[in-house]
N, C-alpha and C positions, 0 to 999 in steps of 0.2 A: 697412836695416828699422827699423821704429818701433814704440813700444808705444801701445796704445789707439787710435791715430789714424794712419790713411795716407790714401793718395789715392782709395782703393776705398771708405773709409767713408762710409755714406749718412746725412746730417746733415739733421735737423729743426731749425727755430727757433721756440720757442714765444715769444709776443708779438712775432711779425715786424712787425707794422703800426705798432707803437710808434717812437720816436725813436731809441732804442739799437739795436732789433731791426732796424730798417731799415738803420741806418747800418752796423752790424756784419756785417749779411747780407752787403751790397755787398764789405765788405773781405774776409769770408771766401771769398766767390764768386771775387773778383779773385785772391786768392792761390792758388786751386785747389781749395779744398773742394767737395765733392760734395754742396751743399744742395739736396735734392731737394722739401721741403715746408716750409710755415711754418704756424703756427695763432695764431688770435685769435678767441676766440668772439665770434659775431655779424658776424664780418667775411669769412666765407668765400665763395669765388666770384670773389674778385678775385687780383691777383699784386702782388709786390714784386720788383723786378728780375728779372722774368721767372720768379720760384718762385711757384707755385700756393699760395693761402691756403686752409685748411681752418678750420671751427669747432671741430673735436675732433682730437686726437691719433689716436684710435681709426678718424676717418673718413680721415686723411691716410694712416694705414698701410692701411686696406683699399683705396685708390685708389693708392698709389704702391708698394705691396708693403712688404717687410721693410723698417724703419729700424734703422739702429746705434746712432745716439747723438742726443741732443737738447740744445739750448743754451737755457736759460731767460733771456731777459730780460725779466722780470717783476718787479714791486716786491717788497721783502722779505716782505710780510704774505700775499703770493700764491704765494710761491715752493713752500709745501708742497702746494697744490693742483696746481700744474702739475706738480712732481716726481712725485707720486703718478699723475696722469694718465699720465705717460709711461712710469712702470714697469708700471703696469695694463696698458698698449698693447703691452708686451713688448721696449721699448727698453731695453739694456742699459749703456749709458754715457749719463750726464746730467751735464754741465758747468753749474753753477750761479754765474754771476758776482755775482749780488746780494748784498749786504750787509745787515746789520739784520734779517737773518731771526730770528725768536722762536726762544729755545734749545730750548724743548719741541716746536717746530715741527721742528727740526733733529733732533733725537731720533726722533721719529716717522719722519722721512725715512729716515734711517741705518737704522732698525730693519727698515722695510718694504723697502729696497734689499736688505739682506742676506738678507731672507726669500724675496724673488723672484729673487736672484740677479743683480741690477743694481748698477751701480757709479756713486758720485756723487763728482765732482769740486768740492769747495767744501761749503758756500756761501761768498762772497767769493772765488772764485778768478777771476783775470782771464783763465784759459784755458790751452790747450794748444797748442803748435806742433811738429809734425814736419816740420823743415825741407826745403822743396822738395816736401813733399806735401800738407799741409793744416793748417789752425788751426780751432778750436772756441773762441770767446770773442772778447775784443778785444785778446789778447795779440798785438803786432806793431803794430796801430793801422793801417796802411795797407800795401797789397800791396808798395810800392815799399820802404818802411822795414822791413818783415819780411824781405824778400829780402836788404836789407843787413846787418840784424843777425843774422839765424838761418842759419847756413851749415851744411850737411850734413856730420855728422862721426860720431864716436865716443864723445863724452861724453853721458851722461844728465845731465840738469838737474831737480831739484827743489828749490821754494824756498817758503817762508813769506811772502816780500815779492813783492808785485806788481811794484815797481819793478826788484826784483834779477832778476826773471826774465826781464827785457830786458837788463840790463847785465851779467850774468853771461855769457850767450852772446856778448855783445860782445866781453868780456875773453878770451873763449876763442879767438874768431874773431882778436882781435889777436895771439894768441899762435901763431897757425896750427893751431888745433884747430877742431873743429865739434861738432855736437849731433846726437845721435841723436833724440831727444824732449824738449821743456822742459815740465815741468809745474808751474802755481801750485797750490799746494797748498788755498789759502783762507785768509782771515784770522778766521773766527769761532771761538769757543772750541772748539766740537768741528766736525770735518769729515769728510765721508763717506769720504774715503780719505786714511791717514796715511802718514808716510815708511816705517813699518814694513811697510805693505802695498804701497808702490811699489816698494821695494828688489828684491824677489823677480821683478818684470816686468823690471827692467833686468837682473838677473842672467842671467834666460832668454834675453835678446834677444843674438843673435849679434854684431849691430852694434855694441853698447854695450860699451865695453872699460873704461870708469871713470864714476864717479858724482860730481858737484859738487853738494853740499847746503849751501844757503843757510838756517841756522835762526837762531832768536831765543829770548830767555829766554821763560819762560811755557809752560805744559800740559807733558807728557811726551813729546811725539812724538820727541824726538831720543834720549833714553833708550831708548823703545821700539825704534827703529830699531838702536841698538846692541845690545839683547837679540836682535833678530831676526837680525842678522848673526851673531852666536855661534852661535844655537840651530839656525839653518839651514845653517852652514858657509858663509857667501856669501864668496866670494873676490875679486871684483872690487874694484879699488881705490876707495876712498871718500875725498874730501877734503872736508871741512866747516868753516864758519865760523858761529859763533853770535854775533848781534848783540845789544846791549843789556848785556853783560857789567858794564857800569858802575851798572846799576839797582839801588837798594836795594828791600828786601822790602816788598811792598805799592804797589810804583810801577809804573804801567801804561806800557808802552813800545811805540809804534807801533800794533799793532793790539789788538783785544778780547782776542785770546786770549794776549797777551803781558804777563800780570802774574804776578809771583812770590806764591805763598803758603805761608808756612813754608820748609821745605827743598825742596819740589818746585819743579821749573822753573827752579831757579837756574842761571847758567852755569857755575859749578862742578861741579855734578852732571852736566851735560851734556857737557862736556869729559872729564872723569874716564871716563864711560860710554864715550864714542866711543873715546877713546884706548885703553881697556882691551879694546875689540871689535875693534882692529886699524885702525879709520880715522885717517886723517890730518888732524889739526886744524890750522889756521892762524889767526894773529892778525890778519891783515888780509884784507878780501874779494880784494884785489888780486892775493894771494899763491895763489888757488886755481887760476888756470890755470897759474901757474910751476910749482906743485907736481904738478900731473896731467902736464905736459909732460915733467917729470923721471921720474915713474912709469912712463909708457908707453915712454920710452927704455929 
């Protein structure tokens, strides 16, 4: 079983005729994702890799029937319009790989999504992979590489780092483990879905037996996850690593979201909150797989 995305999820690609949209559509289809339509304003009537292209999301939904998810391969300044269009057409999951989306646009997008009952992954998320089932975004790169790195299994993976969204599943594979679903949360200061919102989904999934979390300094995402674990009484093992513990206050590390302001977002606060919630915190990322193996035994 997987969360958010599986082999039956009907996916639309916004910006499908662009360089990234076209290339990633080819990857997703090759991996098995059910890509049913694409959208590029003014380019309707054609196709990309056999996927019909429409001028609007509404038109695509009317022609192809209900669509479950959209991936938006559009520039940062156009993300808000694309996301609003998908939400207003009734699409419930929108994956937004684009970076440098204006902060005010993100706030509007997240608010509109919550109002309409939709979920945004990102902005700045390289995507989602449910091994052996489907991929949405560019996480995995090619069908061959994705099949090699992402092995089906029982560990849910959520990461603020795009690179670690591949490295962590690979380390789990080497340890003899596999992944139920891997989600890159996004690199912007505000994202549509947080660790705290993702954890209950993994908790409810019968095939997920443990969760691996790759966090970093900045924002309060990890502290919120710790609070939710306690408040909701979540019981599945969580193994977490926090990157950037060496960074001084005011220093930006890795992503736009990874900057410490005052006492908030420090590695020390995150480590303390996670440990007090019952999560297992490791000092090096390579210890995540080893720790999960021990816990599951």
